C-alpha positions in Angstrom: 3.4 151.8 83.7 4.9 155.2 83.0 7.4 157.6 84.8 5.9 159.6 87.5 8.6 161.3 89.6 12.2 160.7 90.7 13.2 161.0 94.5 16.4 162.1 95.3 17.6 162.3 99.2 19.3 165.4 100.2 20.8 167.4 103.4 19.9 170.7 102.1 16.8 172.5 102.7 14.7 173.1 99.3 12.3 176.1 98.6 8.7 175.0 98.8 9.4 171.6 100.7 6.5 170.6 103.2 7.0 168.5 106.5 5.6 165.3 107.2 5.6 164.5 111.1 4.8 160.8 110.8 7.9 160.2 108.2 10.1 162.8 109.9 10.6 164.2 106.1 10.7 167.1 104.4 9.6 166.8 100.8 9.3 169.2 97.7 6.1 169.1 95.4 6.9 167.3 91.9 4.7 169.4 90.0 6.6 172.5 90.7 9.5 171.1 89.2 10.0 170.8 85.6 11.6 167.4 85.6 9.4 166.0 88.3 12.2 165.7 90.8 11.3 165.2 94.5 13.8 166.4 97.0 13.9 164.4 100.3 15.4 165.5 103.3 15.0 163.1 106.3 15.2 164.2 110.0 17.2 161.9 112.7 14.9 159.2 113.6 12.9 159.1 110.7 11.1 155.5 110.4 11.4 155.6 106.7 13.8 152.7 105.7 17.6 153.3 105.1 17.3 152.6 101.5 14.8 155.0 101.1 16.8 158.0 103.0 20.3 157.2 101.3 19.5 156.0 97.6 17.4 157.8 94.8 14.5 156.1 93.5 12.1 156.1 90.5 8.7 156.0 90.6 6.0 154.6 88.0 2.5 155.6 87.6 0.7 152.3 87.5 -3.2 151.7 87.4 -3.2 148.4 89.8 -0.9 148.7 92.7 -1.6 145.3 93.9 -0.4 143.7 90.4 2.5 146.1 90.2 4.0 144.7 93.4 2.9 141.2 93.1 5.9 139.0 93.8 8.3 142.0 94.1 10.4 142.4 97.2 8.1 145.0 99.1 9.9 147.3 101.2 6.9 149.7 101.8 3.6 147.9 101.9 0.6 150.0 100.1 -0.1 153.2 102.1 -2.1 156.5 101.4 0.0 159.6 101.5 -1.1 162.9 102.7 -1.6 164.1 99.1 -4.2 161.1 98.9 -2.2 158.9 96.7 -2.0 155.0 97.3 1.8 154.3 97.0 4.0 151.4 97.5 8.0 150.7 97.3 9.8 147.4 96.0 13.3 146.8 96.0 14.9 145.8 92.6 18.7 145.6 92.2 19.6 146.8 95.3 17.6 150.3 94.3 14.1 151.3 95.5 11.3 151.6 93.1 8.2 153.2 93.8 4.7 152.7 92.3 2.2 155.3 92.7 -1.7 154.2 91.6 -3.3 156.7 89.4 -6.3 156.6 87.4 -6.4 156.4 83.7 -7.3 160.2 83.6 -4.4 161.5 85.7 -1.5 162.9 83.5 1.8 162.1 84.7 3.7 164.0 81.7 
């Protein structure tokens, strides 16, 4: 497991954000930020859990997503994102934690 990015909810529009209609979410690209910050701006009525909408999360790259979430409190079960990554969120100590499944050849800085 290694650091992948940090996600921070915001109410301010950010340069370069893209829109996900399914999630009612504007999101920035972590690869365009020097510290891999992902800004998340939610529209009213977003189906995303309130915890994701209100509390920053840290994301870790893992090679086996199912193993990473085994026995954990799963907030968002594994799903494929628009970018083609398989992700899942758990809750640990009241905070959301994201796991991103990557191949061994992917660089996460």
